[in-house]
C-alpha positions as CSV (number, residue, x, y, z in Angstrom):
1,E,-17.0,-42.4,-10.6
2,E,-20.2,-44.0,-11.8
3,G,-20.6,-46.0,-8.5
4,V,-21.0,-49.4,-10.3
5,T,-18.7,-51.1,-7.8
6,D,-16.1,-50.2,-5.2
7,V,-12.3,-49.9,-5.5
8,E,-11.7,-53.4,-4.1
9,G,-14.2,-54.9,-6.5
10,I,-12.4,-53.4,-9.5
11,D,-9.0,-54.5,-8.3
12,R,-10.3,-58.0,-7.6
13,L,-11.8,-58.2,-11.1
14,V,-8.6,-57.0,-12.8
15,E,-6.4,-59.2,-10.7
16,S,-8.6,-62.3,-11.4
17,S,-8.1,-61.6,-15.1
18,G,-4.4,-62.2,-14.7
19,F,-2.9,-58.8,-13.8
20,R,-0.6,-58.7,-10.8
21,L,-2.2,-55.5,-9.5
22,G,-5.5,-53.8,-10.0
23,P,-5.5,-50.2,-11.1
24,F,-6.1,-48.8,-7.6
25,R,-3.4,-50.9,-5.9
26,L,-1.0,-49.8,-8.7
27,M,-1.9,-46.1,-8.3
28,D,-1.2,-46.4,-4.5
29,L,2.1,-48.1,-5.2
30,I,3.4,-45.6,-7.7
31,G,1.7,-42.6,-6.0
32,V,-1.7,-41.2,-6.7
33,D,-0.1,-37.8,-7.2
34,T,2.4,-39.1,-9.7
35,N,-0.3,-41.0,-11.7
36,Y,-2.5,-37.9,-11.6
37,S,0.3,-35.7,-12.9
38,V,1.0,-38.1,-15.8
39,T,-2.8,-38.3,-16.6
40,E,-3.1,-34.5,-16.6
41,S,-0.1,-34.3,-19.0
42,M,-1.6,-36.8,-21.4
43,Y,-4.9,-34.9,-21.3
44,R,-3.2,-31.7,-22.3
45,S,-1.0,-33.4,-24.9
46,F,-4.1,-34.9,-26.6
47,K,-5.8,-31.5,-26.7
48,Y,-8.2,-32.2,-23.8
49,D,-9.8,-35.2,-25.5
50,A,-12.4,-36.5,-23.0
51,K,-11.1,-40.1,-23.1
52,F,-7.9,-38.9,-21.4
53,R,-9.5,-36.7,-18.8
54,P,-8.2,-37.4,-15.3
55,S,-10.6,-38.8,-12.7
56,R,-12.1,-36.3,-10.3
57,I,-11.8,-38.9,-7.6
58,Q,-8.0,-39.0,-8.2
59,E,-7.9,-35.2,-8.0
60,M,-9.7,-35.2,-4.7
61,K,-7.3,-37.8,-3.3
62,V,-4.3,-35.7,-4.4
63,L,-5.8,-32.5,-2.9
64,A,-6.4,-34.3,0.4
65,G,-2.8,-35.6,0.5
66,H,-3.9,-39.2,0.0
67,N,-1.0,-40.1,-2.3
68,G,-0.9,-43.9,-1.6
69,R,1.7,-45.9,0.2
70,K,4.1,-43.0,0.6
71,S,1.6,-41.0,2.6
72,G,0.0,-43.9,4.4
73,K,-3.4,-43.4,2.7
74,G,-4.6,-43.5,-0.9
75,F,-7.4,-45.7,-2.2
76,Y,-6.3,-48.1,0.6
77,D,-5.1,-47.4,4.1
78,Y,-1.5,-48.3,5.1
79,D,-0.1,-48.6,8.6
């Protein structure tokens, strides 16, 4: 959200640190909508603590129907 880098840059950084998937590839795999729902639940469960607040970018993706691989578009495009 702060515009420090792009989605691909974050994924590359995390993957080069030894993780199999970066966070955006992972969200696309499991479903942006599913991840958003879990994050919303955590946010409510922890009494709206700001550190658990869902990303507005994620919310916009869900509202646009860009749910990842299952919809053909998420943080990445899928044919």
